[in-house]
mmCIF entry with sequence, helices, sheets and N, C-alpha, C, O atoms, coordinates in Angstrom:
data_MODEL
# 
_entry.id   MODEL 
# 
_entity.id                         1 
_entity.type                       polymer 
_entity.pdbx_number_of_molecules   1 
# 
_entity_poly.entity_id                      1 
_entity_poly.type                           'polypeptide(L)' 
_entity_poly.nstd_linkage                   no 
_entity_poly.nstd_monomer                   no 
_entity_poly.pdbx_seq_one_letter_code       
;(UNK)(UNK)(UNK)(UNK)(UNK)(UNK)(UNK)(UNK)(UNK)(UNK)(UNK)(UNK)(UNK)(UNK)(UNK)(UNK)
(UNK)(UNK)(UNK)(UNK)(UNK)(UNK)(UNK)(UNK)(UNK)(UNK)(UNK)(UNK)(UNK)(UNK)(UNK)(UNK)
(UNK)(UNK)(UNK)(UNK)(UNK)(UNK)(UNK)(UNK)(UNK)(UNK)(UNK)(UNK)(UNK)(UNK)(UNK)(UNK)
(UNK)(UNK)(UNK)
;
_entity_poly.pdbx_seq_one_letter_code_can   XXXXXXXXXXXXXXXXXXXXXXXXXXXXXXXXXXXXXXXXXXXXXXXXXXX 
_entity_poly.pdbx_strand_id                 A 
# 
loop_
_entity_poly_seq.entity_id 
_entity_poly_seq.num 
_entity_poly_seq.mon_id 
_entity_poly_seq.hetero 
1 1  UNK n 
1 2  UNK n 
1 3  UNK n 
1 4  UNK n 
1 5  UNK n 
1 6  UNK n 
1 7  UNK n 
1 8  UNK n 
1 9  UNK n 
1 10 UNK n 
1 11 UNK n 
1 12 UNK n 
1 13 UNK n 
1 14 UNK n 
1 15 UNK n 
1 16 UNK n 
1 17 UNK n 
1 18 UNK n 
1 19 UNK n 
1 20 UNK n 
1 21 UNK n 
1 22 UNK n 
1 23 UNK n 
1 24 UNK n 
1 25 UNK n 
1 26 UNK n 
1 27 UNK n 
1 28 UNK n 
1 29 UNK n 
1 30 UNK n 
1 31 UNK n 
1 32 UNK n 
1 33 UNK n 
1 34 UNK n 
1 35 UNK n 
1 36 UNK n 
1 37 UNK n 
1 38 UNK n 
1 39 UNK n 
1 40 UNK n 
1 41 UNK n 
1 42 UNK n 
1 43 UNK n 
1 44 UNK n 
1 45 UNK n 
1 46 UNK n 
1 47 UNK n 
1 48 UNK n 
1 49 UNK n 
1 50 UNK n 
1 51 UNK n 
# 
_struct_asym.id          A 
_struct_asym.entity_id   1 
# 
loop_
_struct_conf.conf_type_id 
_struct_conf.id 
_struct_conf.pdbx_PDB_helix_id 
_struct_conf.beg_label_comp_id 
_struct_conf.beg_label_asym_id 
_struct_conf.beg_label_seq_id 
_struct_conf.pdbx_beg_PDB_ins_code 
_struct_conf.end_label_comp_id 
_struct_conf.end_label_asym_id 
_struct_conf.end_label_seq_id 
_struct_conf.pdbx_end_PDB_ins_code 
_struct_conf.beg_auth_comp_id 
_struct_conf.beg_auth_asym_id 
_struct_conf.beg_auth_seq_id 
_struct_conf.end_auth_comp_id 
_struct_conf.end_auth_asym_id 
_struct_conf.end_auth_seq_id 
_struct_conf.pdbx_PDB_helix_class 
_struct_conf.details 
_struct_conf.pdbx_PDB_helix_length 
HELX_P HELX_P1 AA1 UNK A 2  ? UNK A 14 ? UNK A 2  UNK A 14 1 ? 13 
HELX_P HELX_P2 AA2 UNK A 17 ? UNK A 28 ? UNK A 17 UNK A 28 1 ? 12 
HELX_P HELX_P3 AA3 UNK A 38 ? UNK A 49 ? UNK A 38 UNK A 49 1 ? 12 
# 
_struct_conf_type.id          HELX_P 
_struct_conf_type.criteria    ? 
_struct_conf_type.reference   ? 
# 
loop_
_atom_site.group_PDB 
_atom_site.id 
_atom_site.type_symbol 
_atom_site.label_atom_id 
_atom_site.label_alt_id 
_atom_site.label_comp_id 
_atom_site.label_asym_id 
_atom_site.label_entity_id 
_atom_site.label_seq_id 
_atom_site.pdbx_PDB_ins_code 
_atom_site.Cartn_x 
_atom_site.Cartn_y 
_atom_site.Cartn_z 
_atom_site.occupancy 
_atom_site.B_iso_or_equiv 
_atom_site.pdbx_formal_charge 
_atom_site.auth_seq_id 
_atom_site.auth_comp_id 
_atom_site.auth_asym_id 
_atom_site.auth_atom_id 
_atom_site.pdbx_PDB_model_num 
ATOM 1   N N  . UNK A 1 1  ? 0.820   -1.183 0.000   1.00 0.00 ? 1  UNK A N  1 
ATOM 2   C CA . UNK A 1 1  ? 0.000   0.000  0.000   1.00 0.00 ? 1  UNK A CA 1 
ATOM 3   C C  . UNK A 1 1  ? 0.869   1.254  0.000   1.00 0.00 ? 1  UNK A C  1 
ATOM 4   O O  . UNK A 1 1  ? 0.519   2.262  -0.614  1.00 0.00 ? 1  UNK A O  1 
ATOM 5   N N  . UNK A 1 2  ? 1.977   1.187  0.676   1.00 0.00 ? 2  UNK A N  1 
ATOM 6   C CA . UNK A 1 2  ? 2.830   2.372  0.795   1.00 0.00 ? 2  UNK A CA 1 
ATOM 7   C C  . UNK A 1 2  ? 3.358   2.835  -0.559  1.00 0.00 ? 2  UNK A C  1 
ATOM 8   O O  . UNK A 1 2  ? 3.363   4.031  -0.851  1.00 0.00 ? 2  UNK A O  1 
ATOM 9   N N  . UNK A 1 3  ? 3.795   1.903  -1.371  1.00 0.00 ? 3  UNK A N  1 
ATOM 10  C CA . UNK A 1 3  ? 4.335   2.294  -2.684  1.00 0.00 ? 3  UNK A CA 1 
ATOM 11  C C  . UNK A 1 3  ? 3.246   2.878  -3.584  1.00 0.00 ? 3  UNK A C  1 
ATOM 12  O O  . UNK A 1 3  ? 3.488   3.850  -4.300  1.00 0.00 ? 3  UNK A O  1 
ATOM 13  N N  . UNK A 1 4  ? 2.054   2.292  -3.550  1.00 0.00 ? 4  UNK A N  1 
ATOM 14  C CA . UNK A 1 4  ? 0.939   2.833  -4.344  1.00 0.00 ? 4  UNK A CA 1 
ATOM 15  C C  . UNK A 1 4  ? 0.543   4.223  -3.850  1.00 0.00 ? 4  UNK A C  1 
ATOM 16  O O  . UNK A 1 4  ? 0.198   5.095  -4.646  1.00 0.00 ? 4  UNK A O  1 
ATOM 17  N N  . UNK A 1 5  ? 0.594   4.424  -2.544  1.00 0.00 ? 5  UNK A N  1 
ATOM 18  C CA . UNK A 1 5  ? 0.249   5.721  -1.968  1.00 0.00 ? 5  UNK A CA 1 
ATOM 19  C C  . UNK A 1 5  ? 1.229   6.799  -2.441  1.00 0.00 ? 5  UNK A C  1 
ATOM 20  O O  . UNK A 1 5  ? 0.813   7.874  -2.872  1.00 0.00 ? 5  UNK A O  1 
ATOM 21  N N  . UNK A 1 6  ? 2.523   6.508  -2.360  1.00 0.00 ? 6  UNK A N  1 
ATOM 22  C CA . UNK A 1 6  ? 3.509   7.497  -2.787  1.00 0.00 ? 6  UNK A CA 1 
ATOM 23  C C  . UNK A 1 6  ? 3.467   7.727  -4.305  1.00 0.00 ? 6  UNK A C  1 
ATOM 24  O O  . UNK A 1 6  ? 3.693   8.842  -4.774  1.00 0.00 ? 6  UNK A O  1 
ATOM 25  N N  . UNK A 1 7  ? 3.186   6.695  -5.045  1.00 0.00 ? 7  UNK A N  1 
ATOM 26  C CA . UNK A 1 7  ? 3.033   6.846  -6.489  1.00 0.00 ? 7  UNK A CA 1 
ATOM 27  C C  . UNK A 1 7  ? 1.842   7.761  -6.800  1.00 0.00 ? 7  UNK A C  1 
ATOM 28  O O  . UNK A 1 7  ? 1.925   8.628  -7.670  1.00 0.00 ? 7  UNK A O  1 
ATOM 29  N N  . UNK A 1 8  ? 0.753   7.557  -6.088  1.00 0.00 ? 8  UNK A N  1 
ATOM 30  C CA . UNK A 1 8  ? -0.432  8.409  -6.273  1.00 0.00 ? 8  UNK A CA 1 
ATOM 31  C C  . UNK A 1 8  ? -0.127  9.857  -5.906  1.00 0.00 ? 8  UNK A C  1 
ATOM 32  O O  . UNK A 1 8  ? -0.562  10.776 -6.600  1.00 0.00 ? 8  UNK A O  1 
ATOM 33  N N  . UNK A 1 9  ? 0.613   10.067 -4.827  1.00 0.00 ? 9  UNK A N  1 
ATOM 34  C CA . UNK A 1 9  ? 0.989   11.429 -4.439  1.00 0.00 ? 9  UNK A CA 1 
ATOM 35  C C  . UNK A 1 9  ? 1.825   12.100 -5.520  1.00 0.00 ? 9  UNK A C  1 
ATOM 36  O O  . UNK A 1 9  ? 1.639   13.281 -5.815  1.00 0.00 ? 9  UNK A O  1 
ATOM 37  N N  . UNK A 1 10 ? 2.750   11.341 -6.111  1.00 0.00 ? 10 UNK A N  1 
ATOM 38  C CA . UNK A 1 10 ? 3.585   11.891 -7.178  1.00 0.00 ? 10 UNK A CA 1 
ATOM 39  C C  . UNK A 1 10 ? 2.725   12.318 -8.369  1.00 0.00 ? 10 UNK A C  1 
ATOM 40  O O  . UNK A 1 10 ? 2.888   13.417 -8.899  1.00 0.00 ? 10 UNK A O  1 
ATOM 41  N N  . UNK A 1 11 ? 1.807   11.436 -8.785  1.00 0.00 ? 11 UNK A N  1 
ATOM 42  C CA . UNK A 1 11 ? 0.924   11.763 -9.908  1.00 0.00 ? 11 UNK A CA 1 
ATOM 43  C C  . UNK A 1 11 ? 0.051   12.972 -9.572  1.00 0.00 ? 11 UNK A C  1 
ATOM 44  O O  . UNK A 1 11 ? -0.190  13.830 -10.421 1.00 0.00 ? 11 UNK A O  1 
ATOM 45  N N  . UNK A 1 12 ? -0.418  13.030 -8.330  1.00 0.00 ? 12 UNK A N  1 
ATOM 46  C CA . UNK A 1 12 ? -1.267  14.141 -7.907  1.00 0.00 ? 12 UNK A CA 1 
ATOM 47  C C  . UNK A 1 12 ? -0.504  15.467 -8.000  1.00 0.00 ? 12 UNK A C  1 
ATOM 48  O O  . UNK A 1 12 ? -1.050  16.466 -8.470  1.00 0.00 ? 12 UNK A O  1 
ATOM 49  N N  . UNK A 1 13 ? 0.740   15.477 -7.557  1.00 0.00 ? 13 UNK A N  1 
ATOM 50  C CA . UNK A 1 13 ? 1.556   16.692 -7.601  1.00 0.00 ? 13 UNK A CA 1 
ATOM 51  C C  . UNK A 1 13 ? 1.895   17.093 -9.034  1.00 0.00 ? 13 UNK A C  1 
ATOM 52  O O  . UNK A 1 13 ? 2.052   18.279 -9.328  1.00 0.00 ? 13 UNK A O  1 
ATOM 53  N N  . UNK A 1 14 ? 2.008   16.103 -9.932  1.00 0.00 ? 14 UNK A N  1 
ATOM 54  C CA . UNK A 1 14 ? 2.291   16.395 -11.337 1.00 0.00 ? 14 UNK A CA 1 
ATOM 55  C C  . UNK A 1 14 ? 1.033   16.822 -12.093 1.00 0.00 ? 14 UNK A C  1 
ATOM 56  O O  . UNK A 1 14 ? 1.119   17.284 -13.231 1.00 0.00 ? 14 UNK A O  1 
ATOM 57  N N  . UNK A 1 15 ? -0.129  16.669 -11.467 1.00 0.00 ? 15 UNK A N  1 
ATOM 58  C CA . UNK A 1 15 ? -1.369  17.075 -12.105 1.00 0.00 ? 15 UNK A CA 1 
ATOM 59  C C  . UNK A 1 15 ? -2.037  15.993 -12.929 1.00 0.00 ? 15 UNK A C  1 
ATOM 60  O O  . UNK A 1 15 ? -2.993  16.273 -13.652 1.00 0.00 ? 15 UNK A O  1 
ATOM 61  N N  . UNK A 1 16 ? -1.553  14.761 -12.836 1.00 0.00 ? 16 UNK A N  1 
ATOM 62  C CA . UNK A 1 16 ? -2.135  13.644 -13.581 1.00 0.00 ? 16 UNK A CA 1 
ATOM 63  C C  . UNK A 1 16 ? -3.172  12.945 -12.693 1.00 0.00 ? 16 UNK A C  1 
ATOM 64  O O  . UNK A 1 16 ? -2.893  11.931 -12.053 1.00 0.00 ? 16 UNK A O  1 
ATOM 65  N N  . UNK A 1 17 ? -4.362  13.517 -12.677 1.00 0.00 ? 17 UNK A N  1 
ATOM 66  C CA . UNK A 1 17 ? -5.418  13.049 -11.777 1.00 0.00 ? 17 UNK A CA 1 
ATOM 67  C C  . UNK A 1 17 ? -5.837  11.613 -12.086 1.00 0.00 ? 17 UNK A C  1 
ATOM 68  O O  . UNK A 1 17 ? -6.074  10.834 -11.163 1.00 0.00 ? 17 UNK A O  1 
ATOM 69  N N  . UNK A 1 18 ? -5.930  11.255 -13.337 1.00 0.00 ? 18 UNK A N  1 
ATOM 70  C CA . UNK A 1 18 ? -6.363  9.909  -13.726 1.00 0.00 ? 18 UNK A CA 1 
ATOM 71  C C  . UNK A 1 18 ? -5.444  8.841  -13.151 1.00 0.00 ? 18 UNK A C  1 
ATOM 72  O O  . UNK A 1 18 ? -5.918  7.863  -12.573 1.00 0.00 ? 18 UNK A O  1 
ATOM 73  N N  . UNK A 1 19 ? -4.146  9.017  -13.301 1.00 0.00 ? 19 UNK A N  1 
ATOM 74  C CA . UNK A 1 19 ? -3.196  8.043  -12.770 1.00 0.00 ? 19 UNK A CA 1 
ATOM 75  C C  . UNK A 1 19 ? -3.167  8.060  -11.249 1.00 0.00 ? 19 UNK A C  1 
ATOM 76  O O  . UNK A 1 19 ? -2.980  7.016  -10.624 1.00 0.00 ? 19 UNK A O  1 
ATOM 77  N N  . UNK A 1 20 ? -3.351  9.233  -10.643 1.00 0.00 ? 20 UNK A N  1 
ATOM 78  C CA . UNK A 1 20 ? -3.382  9.326  -9.186  1.00 0.00 ? 20 UNK A CA 1 
ATOM 79  C C  . UNK A 1 20 ? -4.570  8.542  -8.628  1.00 0.00 ? 20 UNK A C  1 
ATOM 80  O O  . UNK A 1 20 ? -4.425  7.791  -7.664  1.00 0.00 ? 20 UNK A O  1 
ATOM 81  N N  . UNK A 1 21 ? -5.729  8.719  -9.229  1.00 0.00 ? 21 UNK A N  1 
ATOM 82  C CA . UNK A 1 21 ? -6.927  7.996  -8.782  1.00 0.00 ? 21 UNK A CA 1 
ATOM 83  C C  . UNK A 1 21 ? -6.718  6.498  -8.936  1.00 0.00 ? 21 UNK A C  1 
ATOM 84  O O  . UNK A 1 21 ? -7.087  5.731  -8.047  1.00 0.00 ? 21 UNK A O  1 
ATOM 85  N N  . UNK A 1 22 ? -6.136  6.073  -10.042 1.00 0.00 ? 22 UNK A N  1 
ATOM 86  C CA . UNK A 1 22 ? -5.881  4.650  -10.258 1.00 0.00 ? 22 UNK A CA 1 
ATOM 87  C C  . UNK A 1 22 ? -4.941  4.094  -9.187  1.00 0.00 ? 22 UNK A C  1 
ATOM 88  O O  . UNK A 1 22 ? -5.168  2.999  -8.674  1.00 0.00 ? 22 UNK A O  1 
ATOM 89  N N  . UNK A 1 23 ? -3.898  4.835  -8.851  1.00 0.00 ? 23 UNK A N  1 
ATOM 90  C CA . UNK A 1 23 ? -2.959  4.374  -7.833  1.00 0.00 ? 23 UNK A CA 1 
ATOM 91  C C  . UNK A 1 23 ? -3.599  4.305  -6.454  1.00 0.00 ? 23 UNK A C  1 
ATOM 92  O O  . UNK A 1 23 ? -3.336  3.372  -5.694  1.00 0.00 ? 23 UNK A O  1 
ATOM 93  N N  . UNK A 1 24 ? -4.442  5.288  -6.122  1.00 0.00 ? 24 UNK A N  1 
ATOM 94  C CA . UNK A 1 24 ? -5.158  5.235  -4.837  1.00 0.00 ? 24 UNK A CA 1 
ATOM 95  C C  . UNK A 1 24 ? -6.085  4.028  -4.798  1.00 0.00 ? 24 UNK A C  1 
ATOM 96  O O  . UNK A 1 24 ? -6.195  3.357  -3.773  1.00 0.00 ? 24 UNK A O  1 
ATOM 97  N N  . UNK A 1 25 ? -6.746  3.757  -5.904  1.00 0.00 ? 25 UNK A N  1 
ATOM 98  C CA . UNK A 1 25 ? -7.641  2.597  -5.948  1.00 0.00 ? 25 UNK A CA 1 
ATOM 99  C C  . UNK A 1 25 ? -6.857  1.280  -5.897  1.00 0.00 ? 25 UNK A C  1 
ATOM 100 O O  . UNK A 1 25 ? -7.324  0.309  -5.302  1.00 0.00 ? 25 UNK A O  1 
ATOM 101 N N  . UNK A 1 26 ? -5.680  1.239  -6.511  1.00 0.00 ? 26 UNK A N  1 
ATOM 102 C CA . UNK A 1 26 ? -4.833  0.048  -6.421  1.00 0.00 ? 26 UNK A CA 1 
ATOM 103 C C  . UNK A 1 26 ? -4.373  -0.179 -4.984  1.00 0.00 ? 26 UNK A C  1 
ATOM 104 O O  . UNK A 1 26 ? -4.277  -1.320 -4.534  1.00 0.00 ? 26 UNK A O  1 
ATOM 105 N N  . UNK A 1 27 ? -4.090  0.904  -4.267  1.00 0.00 ? 27 UNK A N  1 
ATOM 106 C CA . UNK A 1 27 ? -3.642  0.796  -2.873  1.00 0.00 ? 27 UNK A CA 1 
ATOM 107 C C  . UNK A 1 27 ? -4.748  0.223  -1.996  1.00 0.00 ? 27 UNK A C  1 
ATOM 108 O O  . UNK A 1 27 ? -4.469  -0.413 -0.980  1.00 0.00 ? 27 UNK A O  1 
ATOM 109 N N  . UNK A 1 28 ? -5.987  0.441  -2.380  1.00 0.00 ? 28 UNK A N  1 
ATOM 110 C CA . UNK A 1 28 ? -7.132  -0.067 -1.615  1.00 0.00 ? 28 UNK A CA 1 
ATOM 111 C C  . UNK A 1 28 ? -7.080  -1.586 -1.463  1.00 0.00 ? 28 UNK A C  1 
ATOM 112 O O  . UNK A 1 28 ? -7.542  -2.118 -0.454  1.00 0.00 ? 28 UNK A O  1 
ATOM 113 N N  . UNK A 1 29 ? -6.533  -2.278 -2.435  1.00 0.00 ? 29 UNK A N  1 
ATOM 114 C CA . UNK A 1 29 ? -6.511  -3.741 -2.405  1.00 0.00 ? 29 UNK A CA 1 
ATOM 115 C C  . UNK A 1 29 ? -5.362  -4.311 -1.578  1.00 0.00 ? 29 UNK A C  1 
ATOM 116 O O  . UNK A 1 29 ? -5.285  -5.523 -1.377  1.00 0.00 ? 29 UNK A O  1 
ATOM 117 N N  . UNK A 1 30 ? -4.477  -3.453 -1.102  1.00 0.00 ? 30 UNK A N  1 
ATOM 118 C CA . UNK A 1 30 ? -3.294  -3.905 -0.368  1.00 0.00 ? 30 UNK A CA 1 
ATOM 119 C C  . UNK A 1 30 ? -3.534  -3.888 1.147   1.00 0.00 ? 30 UNK A C  1 
ATOM 120 O O  . UNK A 1 30 ? -4.575  -3.434 1.621   1.00 0.00 ? 30 UNK A O  1 
ATOM 121 N N  . UNK A 1 31 ? -2.557  -4.388 1.883   1.00 0.00 ? 31 UNK A N  1 
ATOM 122 C CA . UNK A 1 31 ? -2.621  -4.437 3.345   1.00 0.00 ? 31 UNK A CA 1 
ATOM 123 C C  . UNK A 1 31 ? -2.414  -3.038 3.916   1.00 0.00 ? 31 UNK A C  1 
ATOM 124 O O  . UNK A 1 31 ? -1.522  -2.309 3.482   1.00 0.00 ? 31 UNK A O  1 
ATOM 125 N N  . UNK A 1 32 ? -3.241  -2.668 4.890   1.00 0.00 ? 32 UNK A N  1 
ATOM 126 C CA . UNK A 1 32 ? -3.144  -1.346 5.517   1.00 0.00 ? 32 UNK A CA 1 
ATOM 127 C C  . UNK A 1 32 ? -1.849  -1.216 6.320   1.00 0.00 ? 32 UNK A C  1 
ATOM 128 O O  . UNK A 1 32 ? -1.355  -2.186 6.893   1.00 0.00 ? 32 UNK A O  1 
ATOM 129 N N  . UNK A 1 33 ? -1.311  0.009  6.347   1.00 0.00 ? 33 UNK A N  1 
ATOM 130 C CA . UNK A 1 33 ? -0.098  0.302  7.093   1.00 0.00 ? 33 UNK A CA 1 
ATOM 131 C C  . UNK A 1 33 ? -0.368  1.524  7.961   1.00 0.00 ? 33 UNK A C  1 
ATOM 132 O O  . UNK A 1 33 ? -0.547  2.630  7.450   1.00 0.00 ? 33 UNK A O  1 
ATOM 133 N N  . UNK A 1 34 ? -0.398  1.323  9.260   1.00 0.00 ? 34 UNK A N  1 
ATOM 134 C CA . UNK A 1 34 ? -0.626  2.395  10.245  1.00 0.00 ? 34 UNK A CA 1 
ATOM 135 C C  . UNK A 1 34 ? -1.745  3.341  9.834   1.00 0.00 ? 34 UNK A C  1 
ATOM 136 O O  . UNK A 1 34 ? -2.911  2.945  9.815   1.00 0.00 ? 34 UNK A O  1 
ATOM 137 N N  . UNK A 1 35 ? -1.410  4.585  9.506   1.00 0.00 ? 35 UNK A N  1 
ATOM 138 C CA . UNK A 1 35 ? -2.424  5.592  9.182   1.00 0.00 ? 35 UNK A CA 1 
ATOM 139 C C  . UNK A 1 35 ? -2.963  5.471  7.764   1.00 0.00 ? 35 UNK A C  1 
ATOM 140 O O  . UNK A 1 35 ? -3.961  6.106  7.422   1.00 0.00 ? 35 UNK A O  1 
ATOM 141 N N  . UNK A 1 36 ? -2.320  4.672  6.948   1.00 0.00 ? 36 UNK A N  1 
ATOM 142 C CA . UNK A 1 36 ? -2.780  4.487  5.564   1.00 0.00 ? 36 UNK A CA 1 
ATOM 143 C C  . UNK A 1 36 ? -3.816  3.364  5.549   1.00 0.00 ? 36 UNK A C  1 
ATOM 144 O O  . UNK A 1 36 ? -3.480  2.181  5.587   1.00 0.00 ? 36 UNK A O  1 
ATOM 145 N N  . UNK A 1 37 ? -5.075  3.770  5.491   1.00 0.00 ? 37 UNK A N  1 
ATOM 146 C CA . UNK A 1 37 ? -6.163  2.798  5.544   1.00 0.00 ? 37 UNK A CA 1 
ATOM 147 C C  . UNK A 1 37 ? -6.872  2.718  4.194   1.00 0.00 ? 37 UNK A C  1 
ATOM 148 O O  . UNK A 1 37 ? -6.718  3.589  3.338   1.00 0.00 ? 37 UNK A O  1 
ATOM 149 N N  . UNK A 1 38 ? -7.630  1.681  4.032   1.00 0.00 ? 38 UNK A N  1 
ATOM 150 C CA . UNK A 1 38 ? -8.385  1.504  2.794   1.00 0.00 ? 38 UNK A CA 1 
ATOM 151 C C  . UNK A 1 38 ? -9.405  2.623  2.620   1.00 0.00 ? 38 UNK A C  1 
ATOM 152 O O  . UNK A 1 38 ? -9.613  3.117  1.512   1.00 0.00 ? 38 UNK A O  1 
ATOM 153 N N  . UNK A 1 39 ? -10.033 3.015  3.710   1.00 0.00 ? 39 UNK A N  1 
ATOM 154 C CA . UNK A 1 39 ? -11.005 4.117  3.637   1.00 0.00 ? 39 UNK A CA 1 
ATOM 155 C C  . UNK A 1 39 ? -10.333 5.410  3.192   1.00 0.00 ? 39 UNK A C  1 
ATOM 156 O O  . UNK A 1 39 ? -10.895 6.172  2.407   1.00 0.00 ? 39 UNK A O  1 
ATOM 157 N N  . UNK A 1 40 ? -9.134  5.649  3.696   1.00 0.00 ? 40 UNK A N  1 
ATOM 158 C CA . UNK A 1 40 ? -8.406  6.862  3.323   1.00 0.00 ? 40 UNK A CA 1 
ATOM 159 C C  . UNK A 1 40 ? -8.102  6.873  1.830   1.00 0.00 ? 40 UNK A C  1 
ATOM 160 O O  . UNK A 1 40 ? -8.226  7.904  1.169   1.00 0.00 ? 40 UNK A O  1 
ATOM 161 N N  . UNK A 1 41 ? -7.702  5.720  1.307   1.00 0.00 ? 41 UNK A N  1 
ATOM 162 C CA . UNK A 1 41 ? -7.372  5.632  -0.122  1.00 0.00 ? 41 UNK A CA 1 
ATOM 163 C C  . UNK A 1 41 ? -8.598  5.916  -0.995  1.00 0.00 ? 41 UNK A C  1 
ATOM 164 O O  . UNK A 1 41 ? -8.498  6.621  -1.999  1.00 0.00 ? 41 UNK A O  1 
ATOM 165 N N  . UNK A 1 42 ? -9.732  5.374  -0.617  1.00 0.00 ? 42 UNK A N  1 
ATOM 166 C CA . UNK A 1 42 ? -10.954 5.627  -1.386  1.00 0.00 ? 42 UNK A CA 1 
ATOM 167 C C  . UNK A 1 42 ? -11.391 7.085  -1.274  1.00 0.00 ? 42 UNK A C  1 
ATOM 168 O O  . UNK A 1 42 ? -11.856 7.674  -2.249  1.00 0.00 ? 42 UNK A O  1 
ATOM 169 N N  . UNK A 1 43 ? -11.242 7.662  -0.087  1.00 0.00 ? 43 UNK A N  1 
ATOM 170 C CA . UNK A 1 43 ? -11.590 9.069  0.097   1.00 0.00 ? 43 UNK A CA 1 
ATOM 171 C C  . UNK A 1 43 ? -10.722 9.970  -0.772  1.00 0.00 ? 43 UNK A C  1 
ATOM 172 O O  . UNK A 1 43 ? -11.224 10.908 -1.391  1.00 0.00 ? 43 UNK A O  1 
ATOM 173 N N  . UNK A 1 44 ? -9.412  9.688  -0.821  1.00 0.00 ? 44 UNK A N  1 
ATOM 174 C CA . UNK A 1 44 ? -8.501  10.485 -1.643  1.00 0.00 ? 44 UNK A CA 1 
ATOM 175 C C  . UNK A 1 44 ? -8.877  10.358 -3.120  1.00 0.00 ? 44 UNK A C  1 
ATOM 176 O O  . UNK A 1 44 ? -8.891  11.354 -3.843  1.00 0.00 ? 44 UNK A O  1 
ATOM 177 N N  . UNK A 1 45 ? -9.178  9.146  -3.568  1.00 0.00 ? 45 UNK A N  1 
ATOM 178 C CA . UNK A 1 45 ? -9.562  8.921  -4.964  1.00 0.00 ? 45 UNK A CA 1 
ATOM 179 C C  . UNK A 1 45 ? -10.847 9.672  -5.305  1.00 0.00 ? 45 UNK A C  1 
ATOM 180 O O  . UNK A 1 45 ? -10.933 10.309 -6.355  1.00 0.00 ? 45 UNK A O  1 
ATOM 181 N N  . UNK A 1 46 ? -11.840 9.600  -4.427  1.00 0.00 ? 46 UNK A N  1 
ATOM 182 C CA . UNK A 1 46 ? -13.103 10.300 -4.661  1.00 0.00 ? 46 UNK A CA 1 
ATOM 183 C C  . UNK A 1 46 ? -12.911 11.809 -4.636  1.00 0.00 ? 46 UNK A C  1 
ATOM 184 O O  . UNK A 1 46 ? -13.517 12.534 -5.425  1.00 0.00 ? 46 UNK A O  1 
ATOM 185 N N  . UNK A 1 47 ? -12.072 12.271 -3.734  1.00 0.00 ? 47 UNK A N  1 
ATOM 186 C CA . UNK A 1 47 ? -11.769 13.708 -3.627  1.00 0.00 ? 47 UNK A CA 1 
ATOM 187 C C  . UNK A 1 47 ? -11.168 14.243 -4.930  1.00 0.00 ? 47 UNK A C  1 
ATOM 188 O O  . UNK A 1 47 ? -11.533 15.325 -5.390  1.00 0.00 ? 47 UNK A O  1 
ATOM 189 N N  . UNK A 1 48 ? -10.264 13.495 -5.505  1.00 0.00 ? 48 UNK A N  1 
ATOM 190 C CA . UNK A 1 48 ? -9.623  13.920 -6.756  1.00 0.00 ? 48 UNK A CA 1 
ATOM 191 C C  . UNK A 1 48 ? -10.607 13.881 -7.933  1.00 0.00 ? 48 UNK A C  1 
ATOM 192 O O  . UNK A 1 48 ? -10.573 14.748 -8.807  1.00 0.00 ? 48 UNK A O  1 
ATOM 193 N N  . UNK A 1 49 ? -11.467 12.883 -7.947  1.00 0.00 ? 49 UNK A N  1 
ATOM 194 C CA . UNK A 1 49 ? -12.416 12.766 -9.049  1.00 0.00 ? 49 UNK A CA 1 
ATOM 195 C C  . UNK A 1 49 ? -13.403 13.926 -9.079  1.00 0.00 ? 49 UNK A C  1 
ATOM 196 O O  . UNK A 1 49 ? -13.905 14.279 -10.147 1.00 0.00 ? 49 UNK A O  1 
ATOM 197 N N  . UNK A 1 50 ? -13.686 14.519 -7.936  1.00 0.00 ? 50 UNK A N  1 
ATOM 198 C CA . UNK A 1 50 ? -14.684 15.590 -7.855  1.00 0.00 ? 50 UNK A CA 1 
ATOM 199 C C  . UNK A 1 50 ? -14.079 16.984 -7.905  1.00 0.00 ? 50 UNK A C  1 
ATOM 200 O O  . UNK A 1 50 ? -14.766 17.962 -7.611  1.00 0.00 ? 50 UNK A O  1 
ATOM 201 N N  . UNK A 1 51 ? -12.820 17.091 -8.267  1.00 0.00 ? 51 UNK A N  1 
ATOM 202 C CA . UNK A 1 51 ? -12.182 18.404 -8.359  1.00 0.00 ? 51 UNK A CA 1 
ATOM 203 C C  . UNK A 1 51 ? -12.441 19.027 -9.702  1.00 0.00 ? 51 UNK A C  1 
ATOM 204 O O  . UNK A 1 51 ? -11.981 20.138 -9.966  1.00 0.00 ? 51 UNK A O  1 
# 
């Protein structure tokens, strides 16, 4: 999940919303790590889609 999260952050900062959303959704299928939860990943993906 951590690698997908950081990949999504990179895409988000570059302005590539489509790839960022895909990476957040890919992270959803992985094992949670501390503060990085599945709910958080879906919330971030939904947040980006509605911008």
